[in-house]
Every structure is written in C-alpha cells, then in structure tokens.
N, C-alpha and C positions, 0 to 999 in steps of 0.2 A: 758824565756821559754814560749811556747805557750800552752794554755789550752782552753777548750771548755765549754761554758755554754749551757745547754740544756733546752728548753722551750716547752711547749705545747700551741699551739694557739687555742683560742676558738672564732672563728669568728661568726658573725651573718650570716643569709642566704644571705643577700646582699653582705657582705664582702667575703663570701666563693665563690660566683660567680666571683668576681673580682680576687680572688686568683687562681681559676681554670683557668681562661682565661690567667692570667699572667704566670702561670707555664706551661700551654699547649704550649703557643707560645715560651717560653724559651726552652722547649724540642725540638720544631721544629727547632729553630736556632741551637742548639747543634747537632741535627741529620743531618741537611743539611751540616754544616761545617765538621762534622766528616765523612760524606759520601765522600765529595770532597777529604779529606786528606787520607782516606783509599784507595780510587781508585788510587790516585797518588802514595801512598806507594807501593801498589801491582804492579804498572806499573814501579816502580823503578825510579821515577822522582819527589820525594816529594819536595814541595815548600811551605814554611810557609805563603807566601803572597797570594797564589792562592785562590780566592773566598772570602777573608776576607772583603775587602772594599765593595764589592757588597752586601754581607749578612748584614754587619753592616748598610749600607744605607737602606736596605730593612726593617730591624727590629727596627731601631732606633725610628721611629714614633710610633711603636706598644709597645715596651718595655721601651722606654726611652734610651738615649745614654749611661748612666752609667751602667744600667743592661745589655744591649747588649754587652758593653765592657767587663764586668766582666765574662760573659759566654764564650766569645772568649778567654779571659785570662785563665780561668779555663781549657778550651780545650787545650790551649798551654801547660799548666802545665802537663796535662795528657800525651800528646805526648812526652814532654821532659823526663818524668819519664819512658815512654816506651823505648825511645832510650837509656837511661842510662842503663836499665836492659838488653837491647839487646847487648850493648857493654860488659857488665859483662858476659853475656852468651857466647859471642864469645871469651872472654878471659878465659873462664872456671872458673870464680870467682863468679858465681851466688849463692846467699844464698841457703842453702840446702832445706829450706822450700818452695822455689819458684820452682815449677815443670814446669810451662809453661809460656812463655812470649807472650802476645797477644796485638795487637793494641787496643787503647781505644774503648770501645763499645758504642753502641747507648743508649740513655736514653729510654729504651724500655723493658718491661717485656715480654719475649718470650712466657712464659707459658700462659699468659692471652692475648697476642697480643695487649697490650696497651702501650701507652707512660708512662714513669715514670714522674710524675708531680713534678717538682722541679725548683727552680730558685736561683739566687745568687744576693745579694744586696750589693753594695759597702759600705765601712765603714762609709762614710760621708753622706750616703743617708737614714739613719735610726737612731732612738734613742729609748731608753727605758725609759718610765716615770713611776714613782711610785706616786700614788695619794691615800691617805687614806688607805694604806696597800695593794692596788691593783696595779698590773703592767700592762702597756700597751705598745704595740709595734707600733711605728709611722713609717709608710712606705710611699713610693711615691704613687701617684694616690689617695691621700687623705685618706689612710687607717689608722685607729687607732684601733688596735685589742687587745682585752684582752688576756693576757698570764698568765700561771701559771708555776711555777718552781723556783728553788732557783738560785739567782745570786751568785754563789760560787766564781767566779774569777772576780776581778776588776783590771783594768789596761787599756792599750791602746787597744781600741776595733778594731777588724779586720772585715772582711766581714761576712755577715749573709747568711746562706743557709737555705732555706725554702723548705720543701717537704711534700707530701701527702702520708700517709701510707694506701695503698689500703686494706690491711688485716684488719686493725682496723677501717678504715674510719676516721682517725684523722690527724690533721695538726701538724707538729713539726718544730722547728727552732733551728739551731746550730750556736752559736755565738763564733767566735774565739777571744781570748783575749791574749795579750802579757803581761806577768807579770814578775817581778823581780825574778830571781832564787836564792833561799837561799843556803848557803853552810856552813855546820857545821865545825868549827875550834876548836876542843877540843884537848888539849895535856895532856897526851899522847893519841895517837889514839887507838881506841878500835874497834875490828872487830866482826862481826857475820858471821857464816858459814852455808850454806844451802845445803841440799841434796833434790832434787825434786823427787817425786815418785807418784805412783798411789794409793796404799793402804794408805800411808801417803803423803798428798799433799806436805807438807813442814816438813822436820826434820831439826832442827837447834840447834846450840850450840853457845852461846855468850862467847867470850873470858873472862876467869876469873871465869865463872860460873861453879858450880858443877853439875847442872841438865840440860840435854838437853831437848828440847820440841819437840813435834810432833803434827801436825794438821791432824787429821784423815780424809781420803777421802771416808770412807766406806758408810757414809750416802749419800754423793753426788753420788757415784756409784750406790747405790740402787735406788735412785731417777731417775737417768739417765736410768737404765734398765726398770723401771716402764713405763716411757714415750716411750722408744724404743719399748717395747712390745705393747703398746697401738697404736703407729703409725703403726706397722706391722699388727695389727689386722684390722685397718681401710683400710690399703693399700690392703689387701687381699679382703676385701669387694668391694672396688672401682674397683679392677681388674676384679672381677666376674660380677659386675653390668654393668659397662660402658667401661671396658677395659682401664681405666686410672690408672696411678701410683700415682696420687696425687689429692687432693681436697682442698677446702678452709679449712676444718676442719683439715686435715693432715698438711697443711702448718702452721696453728696456733699451732698445737702440736709440730712441729719442733721448732718453735720460743720459745714456752714456755719451752721446754727442755733446749734450749740454755740459755735463760734468767735466769732460776733457777740455772743452773750450774754457770754461770758467777757471779750472785749475791752472791752466797756462796763463790766463789773464791775471789771476791773483799773484802768480809768481813774478810776472813782468812788473806789476804795479808795486809789489813789495820791494823788489830789488831797486826800482827807480827811486821810490820814496826813501829807502835806506841810504842810497847814494846821495840824495839831496841832504839828508840829515848829516851825513859824514862831511859834506862840503859846506855845512853851516847855513843852509837855506832856511829862511823863516816863512816864505810865502811862495806858493806855486800858482802861477797864472795860466789858465787854460782857455784856449779858444773855444767858445761856446758853439756846439754843433746843433743846437736846438732848432727844430724845424727843417732839418736837412732832408727828411724823407718826403716832405710835402712837395707835390708837383714834380717828383723825381721818378720818372717812368722811362726806362731805357729798354735794352733787350732783356730776354728772360734770365740769362746768367747774371747780368749786372744787377737786376732787380733782386734776385735771390741773395746776392752778396750784401747789398745795401739794406734790404728789408728783413732778412732772416739771419744771416751770419753776423753782421756787424752790430752787436748788442751794446751800442754806445751808452745807453742808460745804465747798464750794469757796470761798464767800465768807469763811468763817472762816479757812481755810488761807491764803488770799491776804492777809487782814488780819494774821495772825500773821507771815507772811514779810516783808511790806512794812514793818510796824512794826519788826521786827528790823533791817532795812536802815537805818532811821533811828535805831536805838538806843533804841527806845521799848518798854517792857514791855507785855504784854497779859495781862489777868486776867479770868476768867469768874465771874459770880455768878448765882444763881438769879433768874429773872424771873417766877415764878409770880404771877399776878393783878396785875402791875404796872400794867396799863392799866385796872384796875377799881377802884383805890383813889385817893381824892383826895390829891394830894401836899401840899396845904395843911393839911387837918384830919384826914386819915386815915380819912375816912368811906367806907363802901362803898355808901351810899345815893345812887346816881347814875343819871342818864339817859344812855344811850349810843345813838347813831344814826350809823351809818357811821363817819366820822372825828371826830365830835363827842363830847365828854365834858362833862357838866354835873353838878356836885355839887349835890344837893338839900339838903345840910346848910349849906354855906357860900356857895353860889352861884357857885363857880368854873366858868368856861367855858373849855375848852381843847381843843386838838387831841389826840386819843387817843394818838398816838405821842409827843407831848411829855410827856403824863402818864406814859407808860411809862418814858421815859428819865429823868424827874425822880424817879420812884419807885426806879429802879435807883440813882440818885445818893443818894437818901435812905437806902436800905439800906446802901450802901457807906460813907457818911459817918456811919453809926450814928445816924441821925436828926438830925444837925446841920443846922440850917437855913441852909445855905450857898447856897441858890438862891432866896432871897426876892427878888421883883421880876423874875424871869425872865419874858419875854414868853410868852404862852400859845400862840402860833402860830409855827411855824418859817419861816425864809426858805427857799424851795424852790429847789433846784438840779436841773437836768435834764441827763442825758447820754443821747444816742441812740446806737445802734450805729454809724450812719453818721458822726455827728459825732465819736465817739471815735476813728475811724480817719482822718478827714480833717482835723480841727481840732487844732492844736498845744495849745490849751487844753482842748478837749473838754467844757467845762462852760458852760452858759448859765443865768443867774439869771432866774427868772420874776417 
C-alpha cells in the first residue's frame, strides 16, 4: 500500500532562492503543457504527444531531464484521471460526492493571480540523510536542505513533491512510500459495527461486547461554529471596507477551522481502530451514508451542519486508511431506516424524540444511534441474534480539537 511522509523544509536564504526558481519554472512547464492540452480537448482533437517533445527540450536544460519528465508524467496522470471520470459520468456511474468533472487546472492561485510554486522530484534523484539526530534532504542542483518531521513510513521510496505554502510562507515536501500491507488473520473472525453521525461522530458496537461506545461530536461542532462566526464577522468587515469576500486573515481562519476539525477526527478514528485491534477485530462494518445530502434541505443551521461541517467523506477515507494500517478490513452496508426499526422485534411502530427511541410494540427504550448500529449488525449478521443483552445506551467518549492536539491520549470518558 502507498503512504506519504510529510516534512517541513527549512532552507537557508540562498537555498530558498534556488527552490523558488525551480518551482517557478516547474509551474511554467505544467501550465504551458496544460494549456496545449486544454485547447486540444475543447477543440475535440486531443493528442497526447502534441507539444510534449518541444516543451521537454525547452525545460530540460533549466529543470534537469528527470524533473521535466516527472512534471510531464504527473500531467499525464491528471488527464488520465479526468478521462476516467468523464467515462463514468457518461455511463451515469460517477460517485455521488463528485458533482463536477473538469479538465486539469493550471498551477495558479486565481485569487492571488500567482503561480502555485511546486515541483516533482524523481525517486532516484533525492535522498534523506540523518546525521546526529538531524535530517537533511539532498536534491539536484547541489541542494542539501534541513528538514523536520517524522519518517513514519519506511519502504520503497517514490517521487517527492515540494511546494510552497503562500499562506504561511513555509516550504513542505510529501514523499510517497510503498510499504507492505498487513492483514489480520484471526479465527474466528470478529466484527465491529459503526453508525456515522453528526452529534456522535462514531457510534460503535464490537461483536460479543455488552457496552456500545460513542465518540461525541458536540465539542467539534461547537469549535466549528466558533470559527464560522469569526469568519463571517471578518467577511462582513472586508465587504464594507474594500468590497472583497476574502482576505489573508479569512483564508487563515478557514484553514484553521478545517485543520482543527480534521485533527480531532483523526484522533477519534485512530483511538477507535486501535481499540478494535486490541479487541481482536478483523473487520469493521460501516453504515454507508452515501447520498445523504441529496434532497436534504432543512433550515439554515441544519443545512450548514450537514453540508459544511459534517465531512463524512473525509471521515470514511481516514477510517479506511487507518484500518488498513492495522490490517483490518472495512466493509460498507446500506443503512436505510436503521434508526427507525426496533432491533429487538423489528417493529417500525416507535416514538422518536431527539436521541431517544422507544418501541411501542415491545417497550424497548434505547439511544437512537445504538438502535442504528445494532440494526446495521442485524442486517450484516443475517438476522442472527448475536447482540441480545447489549446495553441500550453507549458509553460516551469526547475529543475536543484542543485536547486532540495537546493530550497524548486525546480522549475523555464522560
């Protein structure tokens, strides 16, 4: 499986000048090639070879043959991905989270009207050295740059992508690494079941356990609203002062809101998957929330939570990746009406108020998220009553964005 090591580059002033020049000309090559291909595509006569040799010969003396080749190859990959999505769209098989299919864009920030400074280094044209506890990135053109960051993944190294973050004024590098994929083989197999939500990010039940667990999302939501109101405040000021919708400060607040949310989600998912690993789980079964945003139009606040705050695609991607790291399989099942059916008797005659579910047929009273996850288990186990006696309310675990960043545990039980 492929993973990424992330580093921060700390170049000297002289090294930074070389990096700026390298990334500037890399962006020029990408944009020139992309312009040729976009024009051919819109004219209906796309040709993979058009302009490639000429641009390669032009930029080879400037960037080096390997770097010029890698940028052209990356552009090829972007166009192949575009054509694949286009075929899926024509076949009406496009994933629901992809709303628009567009040709590869230029390496350019339209808001700032500046090129995006980045480059691609071939896997055999760089190396990472560790000397007396310090790490250095050795690059072409005689660059040996101090880097910081953990080498989390070790294996067959892939290409290196270097980019400049204009918002923070910092340099970063992403190194792709191919590592062996572990796979748990425990007999008998043990499963964990998940219901994804907003109030509780994850509600889960592990097969054979009496106590479901839930990771509360209330602190994440409160933090998200705080930054949303702060962004709106400065947007109104910017609109009055200079008629703009965004400023450097607003862009920083958008990023901070996203990073705080994602950091807390990463902590939740890591702790949950690690718990599954410790309990001997070999497969995690998740209620698929695909299409939940379609035709989901409520009041303004509810729409903001569902469509903006609840990044379920990111949550699912992180869950799959983290489970892979522990050798645990992830499977998705339909979750239609799982929180509306009694898991004990199968009746739909129920009273539901906020997080309470009460079956008017058998008298079961339970947390609605627990009802949802037990019904996901019932469907997955083909109706087998393997969860008889499970407690009706979960033990609640809380992760706040601040705690996720400052606490080594990151989780507090309520």
